[in-house]
N, C-alpha and C positions, 0 to 999 in steps of 0.2 A: 395154426388156427384158421387161416383163410382157406387152406385145403379142406378142412373139415366142413366149413361153411359151404364151400362149393359142392362137395359130395352130398351134403344134406339137402341143399336146395335142388340139386339135380335129381335126387331121388323123389322129392316131394312135389316139385313144381313142373319138372319136365320142360324147362324154359327153352324157347327157340333162340333167344338172344344169348350172348356170352354171359355165362352165369357168374363169373368173377366180377364182371362189370356190374351186374345186378346187386351183388352183395355189397360192393363198395358204395354203390349209389344208395343202397338202403341205409348204410351207416351215415352217409353225408346228409341225406334227407332228414334223418332223425336226430341230428346233432343237437338241435335245440332242446331235446328232451333229456339230455345226458345228466342234467343236474337233479333229476327226480325220477322215481320209478313210476311205471305206468301199469295200472291194473284195469282189466276189463273182463266182462263176462264173455264166454265163447258161445255165440248163438243162444245166450241166456239159458244154457243147459243146466246151470247150477245157480239159479236165481236166489241170492242169499238175502236173509233178513237179519235185523238187529236182535231179534228175540230168539232164543234157543227154544226148541220144541221140548217142553217140560215133560211130555209123555214118554220120552226116551230116558233110560237110565243105563245105557250101554257102558260097559267098562272100557276105560281108555286103553287102547292097544299100545302100551308103553314100548315094547320091544320093536314093533314095526315103526313107530314114530321116531324112536331113537335112530334106527337104521336109516330112515328117510332123511333126517337131519344130517347124519354122518355123510351120506352120499353128496350132499351139497358142500359140506365143510371140506371134504377131501376131493371134490371135483371128480367124483366117481361116476362117469356116465353109464358104464355097464351095470353098476349096482343100482342106480336110479331106474334104468330101463327095466330091470327085473322086478321092480315094485309097481309098475304101471299096469292098469287095465286098459286094453286097447279096443277101439281106437281112442286116442286122445285128441279131442277137437281143438282146432285153432281157428281164429276169426277169419271168415271168408274175406278175400279169395285165397288165403293160404290153405294148404291141404291138411287134413287130419294126419296125425302120426299113427300109422297102422300097426306097427310091430316094434319089437325091441331093437332090431337092427337099424331101423329108421330113427328111433329115439337116440341111440348112441351117436349117430351122425348129427342129429339136430340139437342135442343137449347143449353144445357151446353157444348156440343162438339164443336159447331160452335162459340158460343159467349163466347170466352175466355176473359181474362183480357185485352188483347191488343185491341180486337175489341170493347169491351164495352167502354173502355176509348176513343178510336178513335171516336165512335159515340156520346159519352157523350160530348166530347169537340167540336163537329161539331156545326156550326151555320147555320141558314137558308141561309145566304148569300153565304155559301160555296157550296150549291147545284146548279148544272148546268143541263140545259136541253139539252139532246143529241137527240132531235127530236124524231123520232119513237122509238129510243132506250130507252127513258124514262129519269128519273132523277137519278143522282148519286152525290156523295159528295167527295170533296177534290181530291188530286192527286191520291190516291189509288183506289178510286171508288169501295169500297167493296160490296155495296148493290145497286141494281137497282130497282127503283120504277116507276110503270106506272099503275095507278089505283090499286095499290097493289104491294107488293114485288114480283117481277118476277124472279129475279136471285140473288144469293149470290156468288160473285166471291172470297170472302175470304176463305182460307183454314187454319184452326188452325193447330198447330203442332200435336195435338192429332189426328185430322182427317187425316192429311198427313201420319202419322204413320200407321193408320188403312188401308189406301189406299195401302201403300207399302206392308203390310203383305198380304192383299187379292190378290194383283197383283202377288206376288211371289207364293202364293199357287195355283193360277190359272195356271200360266206358268208351275209349277212343275207337274201339272196333265197331261201335254202333253207327248207324247213319247220323250225319252231323246234327240234325235237328233234335236228336234225343240225348245229347251228351251233357250239355251245360248244367252244372250244379248237382248232378246225380252221382250217387255212390252205390256200388254193388252190395246187395244183401245176400242173395243166393241164386243159384241156377238149379232148375228142375228139369229132368229129362223124362219124357214119357216112356213107361216101361213096355207097353204093348203097341207102341207106334213110333212115329218119327218126330213128334212135336218137341220143341224146346221152349221152356218158359224161363223168365228171369224176373226177380223182384229187386227193385232199386229204391233208394230213399233219397229224399231231399228235405232236410229238416225233419218236420213231423209228418211229411207227406210221403206216400209210397206209390209205387207204380208197378203194374203187372204188364209184361209184354209176352206175347206168344208168337212163335215162328213155326211154320208148318214143317220145315225140314232144316237140318243144320246148314245146308247150302244157302238158306235165306237169312241167316243170322246177322248179316251186315246190311240187310235191306229194311224196308218198312214192315213192321210186324203185322201179322194178321189179327192179332188181339192187342189192344192197348186200353188199359183202364187205370184210373187213379183211385186211391183209397187210403186206408189207415190201418194201423196195427193196434190191437188191444192185448193187454196181458191179464191173465186170469189166475186167481188162486195164489197160495203162498209160493208155489214153484215158478210163478211168472210165465205160465204157458202162453205162447203167442197165438193170436188168430188174426187173419187178414181179411178185410172186405174191400171190394173194388167195384167201381161202376164206370160206365162210359156215357157218351152223349146220346146214344140211341136206346138207352134203357137196359143195356146189358149189365149183369151183376155177376160177381165172382166171389167165392169164399175159399180160404185155404187155411188148414190147421196143421202146421208143420210138426207139432208135438204129439199128434194123434198116434195111436198104434199103427205101425206099418202094415200093409202098404197105405200111404197117404194119397189123397185125391185132391185135385183142383176141381171145384164145382163151378160151372159157368151156365148161366141161363139168360135167355132173352124172352121175357114174358110176352112182349108184344108179338113176337114171332112164334110163341108157344114152342120154344126150342130149349132143350136142356142137355148139357153134356157133362160127363165126368171123366177126368183124365188121371189115371193112376201114374204117379210120378215117384222118382227117387232123386236124392240130392246128387249133383254132379258139379263139374267145373267147366265154366264157359270156354276157357282156353283149350281144354282137352278136345273139344269137338268143333271149335271154330274152323271153318273152311277158308 
């Protein structure tokens, strides 16, 4: 079991520290959660509502859902991996699962005893159609199926612990004055240039930081703005707005059709900039 966890995290995280220590630490950090399951949205990519979209009358894919439940009941990692539509997002700063090989290695981390029992005990009648969101099962809705597994909203205690360890490591790489109380949300890398951006959260507050080059990521950012996140529509699409003390303003719409842009303007200086960005991982480019 530990060997599979080590292989999985080595493939997905590319840790510099000893990976076995990371996995063990993840389990220890999350031991307080072992009495209950943890469910979360992954980057809100599948924002679910309590009301089913009545405009859909799609026939339930019984064969596929039976096969999906079987893979959990029989702990069949290759079988489950074959049902997934990649990439499968995981909550930042964990990496997305990009293919079936990675999923086979990662399956033991996600599919713990609780999730396997939950899916094993599920019945076809428990699956509900949420329209364009796809199919999910029971009150917890841990897995979403739409011509394949699209999202896994369940987070096991082991995965939650790893997420916390990586988040802390990422925040601790910032200059000391920017660390306390902040949690990583995402890293954005300029496609046509060298800039690196990050968004962090502290309660309901959000922060945008920009660095001119990867070599400057441990230093004072060239852009620092505070702001908020709004969610729009039934899908819960995110939009971020930021501002600073000299009148600078920034907007970012992560769920827009790619390529996405960070828009920054300084009205007093009559200066506007747009940066085409892609999602990335802070630790991959940290110098």
